[in-house]
TORPA-4810 file (N, C-alpha, C, O; in nm, 3 decimals):
<nodes>
NODE_1_11.871_8.767_8.749_11.783_8.881_8.763_11.682_8.916_8.848_11.693_9.016_8.919_M
NODE_2_11.574_8.840_8.850_11.468_8.801_8.838_11.499_8.760_9.073_11.439_8.818_9.163_E
NODE_3_11.574_8.682_9.084_11.626_8.623_9.191_11.646_8.788_9.281_11.575_8.847_9.362_L
NODE_4_11.743_8.809_9.234_11.848_8.893_9.302_11.693_9.035_9.269_11.658_8.979_9.165_I
NODE_5_11.643_9.095_9.274_11.531_9.186_9.281_11.414_9.130_9.354_11.328_9.214_9.383_S
NODE_6_11.393_9.022_9.385_11.292_8.929_9.441_11.325_8.984_9.610_11.254_9.029_9.700_D
NODE_7_11.459_8.955_9.595_11.537_8.953_9.737_11.516_9.078_9.759_11.420_9.098_9.833_W
NODE_8_11.589_9.205_9.709_11.588_9.293_9.727_11.481_9.384_9.758_11.473_9.469_9.847_V
NODE_9_11.392_9.349_9.660_11.202_9.370_9.699_11.181_9.376_9.895_11.165_9.454_9.989_F
NODE_10_11.200_9.205_9.855_11.161_9.162_9.979_11.260_9.251_10.069_11.214_9.363_10.092_Q
NODE_11_11.354_9.232_10.110_11.479_9.266_10.170_11.437_9.415_10.205_11.468_9.452_10.318_F
NODE_12_11.344_9.544_10.093_11.331_9.616_10.096_11.196_9.691_10.170_11.206_9.800_10.226_I
NODE_13_11.047_9.600_10.158_10.992_9.563_10.205_10.858_9.656_10.062_10.770_9.729_10.107_G
NODE_14_10.870_9.632_9.898_10.762_9.664_9.844_10.759_9.549_9.735_10.840_9.474_9.680_Q
NODE_15_10.650_9.571_9.732_10.560_9.465_9.646_10.641_9.469_9.446_10.615_9.549_9.356_P
NODE_16_10.737_9.351_9.444_10.743_9.351_9.319_10.736_9.396_9.179_10.651_9.354_9.099_P
NODE_17_10.835_9.490_9.150_10.760_9.566_8.980_10.790_9.509_8.847_10.909_9.478_8.849_V
NODE_18_10.752_9.489_8.762_10.799_9.429_8.639_10.840_9.500_8.571_10.777_9.590_8.516_D
NODE_19_11.034_9.457_8.548_11.130_9.564_8.543_11.094_9.534_8.337_11.197_9.536_8.269_F
NODE_20_11.019_9.521_8.294_11.006_9.515_8.157_11.019_9.626_8.080_10.938_9.718_8.094_T
NODE_21_11.131_9.635_7.982_11.147_9.744_7.917_11.117_9.768_7.727_11.191_9.728_7.637_I
NODE_22_11.027_9.820_7.717_10.925_9.850_7.616_11.020_9.912_7.466_11.071_10.022_7.486_F
NODE_23_11.036_9.878_7.386_11.082_9.928_7.307_11.017_10.007_7.178_10.922_9.946_7.128_A
NODE_24_11.049_10.127_7.118_10.919_10.153_7.086_10.950_10.198_6.940_11.062_10.200_6.991_Q
NODE_25_10.964_10.233_6.818_11.026_10.296_6.714_11.001_10.459_6.642_10.902_10.532_6.631_T
NODE_26_11.132_10.470_6.606_11.041_10.630_6.637_11.022_10.665_6.477_11.127_10.645_6.417_I
NODE_27_10.925_10.708_6.400_10.877_10.735_6.283_10.954_10.820_6.194_11.004_10.795_6.085_N
NODE_28_10.956_10.992_6.306_11.060_11.102_6.283_11.134_11.184_6.372_11.120_11.291_6.431_D
NODE_29_11.218_11.093_6.360_11.298_11.188_6.409_11.308_11.346_6.407_11.379_11.389_6.498_P
NODE_30_11.261_11.430_6.336_11.268_11.544_6.360_11.234_11.617_6.452_11.112_11.631_6.443_N
NODE_31_11.272_11.670_6.533_11.181_11.678_6.690_11.192_11.790_6.675_11.076_11.829_6.662_V
NODE_32_11.279_11.904_6.663_11.207_12.039_6.676_11.098_12.072_6.566_11.007_12.154_6.566_L
NODE_33_11.134_11.991_6.483_10.981_12.070_6.347_10.894_12.005_6.420_10.783_12.055_6.399_G
NODE_34_10.883_11.871_6.535_10.749_11.808_6.582_10.660_11.958_6.672_10.552_12.016_6.661_Q
NODE_35_10.804_11.968_6.772_10.790_12.062_6.919_10.733_12.230_6.800_10.631_12.293_6.829_I
NODE_36_10.827_12.271_6.670_10.798_12.376_6.625_10.575_12.318_6.532_10.503_12.398_6.593_Q
NODE_37_10.539_12.286_6.496_10.441_12.202_6.481_10.325_12.174_6.584_10.209_12.142_6.558_K
NODE_38_10.360_12.186_6.656_10.272_12.148_6.800_10.268_12.305_6.885_10.197_12.311_6.985_S
NODE_39_10.322_12.390_6.855_10.320_12.488_6.907_10.245_12.598_6.860_10.171_12.672_6.925_F
NODE_40_10.282_12.602_6.696_10.165_12.626_6.610_10.021_12.605_6.643_9.935_12.691_6.665_S
NODE_41_10.009_12.443_6.642_9.828_12.448_6.610_9.800_12.487_6.791_9.682_12.500_6.823_H
NODE_42_9.893_12.502_6.890_9.854_12.567_7.043_9.797_12.735_7.032_9.733_12.817_7.098_F
NODE_43_9.852_12.725_6.928_9.859_12.896_6.860_9.727_12.885_6.798_9.639_12.963_6.833_V
NODE_44_9.704_12.803_6.715_9.581_12.815_6.616_9.479_12.816_6.671_9.399_12.907_6.650_Q
NODE_45_9.450_12.703_6.766_9.379_12.679_6.837_9.287_12.757_6.995_9.209_12.716_7.081_T
NODE_46_9.345_12.867_6.967_9.340_12.911_7.068_9.338_12.911_7.245_9.279_12.932_7.351_G
NODE_47_9.468_12.866_7.166_9.465_12.744_7.368_9.548_12.899_7.431_9.508_12.947_7.537_Q
NODE_48_9.679_12.975_7.345_9.732_12.987_7.378_9.682_13.190_7.429_9.753_13.282_7.472_A
NODE_49_9.584_13.186_7.408_9.445_13.307_7.468_9.385_13.227_7.617_9.383_13.279_7.729_W
NODE_50_9.346_13.115_7.586_9.296_13.068_7.739_9.434_13.082_7.817_9.460_13.184_7.881_A
NODE_51_9.522_12.973_7.808_9.598_13.017_7.902_9.632_13.120_8.012_9.629_13.115_8.135_L
NODE_52_9.660_13.203_7.933_9.689_13.370_7.932_9.621_13.449_8.023_9.661_13.539_8.098_L
NODE_53_9.510_13.400_8.005_9.321_13.425_8.037_9.332_13.424_8.162_9.339_13.516_8.243_I
NODE_54_9.332_13.221_8.185_9.387_13.193_8.248_9.442_13.178_8.382_9.384_13.129_8.479_G
NODE_55_9.587_13.235_8.374_9.733_13.290_8.450_9.690_13.432_8.525_9.724_13.472_8.637_L
NODE_56_9.594_13.502_8.417_9.580_13.642_8.485_9.446_13.681_8.574_9.430_13.791_8.626_V
NODE_57_9.350_13.566_8.581_9.218_13.551_8.626_9.289_13.466_8.750_9.247_13.504_8.859_I
NODE_58_9.371_13.380_8.755_9.400_13.310_8.841_9.510_13.356_8.962_9.522_13.325_9.080_G
NODE_59_9.589_13.456_8.862_9.653_13.545_8.998_9.518_13.661_9.062_9.466_13.673_9.174_Y
NODE_60_9.503_13.710_8.970_9.334_13.811_9.063_9.280_13.757_9.144_9.242_13.832_9.235_M
NODE_61_9.246_13.609_9.161_9.121_13.587_9.207_9.229_13.512_9.318_9.170_13.450_9.407_I
NODE_62_9.364_13.511_9.324_9.526_13.453_9.463_9.562_13.560_9.519_9.621_13.545_9.626_R
NODE_63_9.543_13.685_9.476_9.555_13.881_9.526_9.418_13.834_9.627_9.413_13.810_9.748_N
NODE_64_9.330_13.833_9.537_9.193_13.866_9.630_9.208_13.774_9.747_9.187_13.831_9.854_L
NODE_65_9.229_13.690_9.754_9.186_13.515_9.854_9.295_13.538_10.020_9.287_13.519_10.141_T
NODE_66_9.389_13.592_9.916_9.512_13.586_10.008_9.468_13.688_10.132_9.386_13.780_10.127_S
NODE_67_9.537_13.648_10.228_9.538_13.771_10.399_9.715_13.809_10.393_9.788_13.710_10.386_Y
NODE_68_9.769_13.922_10.394_9.844_14.026_10.419_9.902_14.044_10.315_9.983_14.136_10.304_G
</nodes>
């Protein structure tokens, strides 16, 4: 595999890349529960309000600085 990939990269002209594949163990397979927990933490810490305020202020600044 390495000989073929080295030849391909020499032909294309890009530097070789390490093709090591990393395996990981899954401790909590409850993906939807993790998303719900993350979203509730996002709201509880006030980051949702900061996002909304930033979007509104950014939209206002964009409209004030655009021409036409």
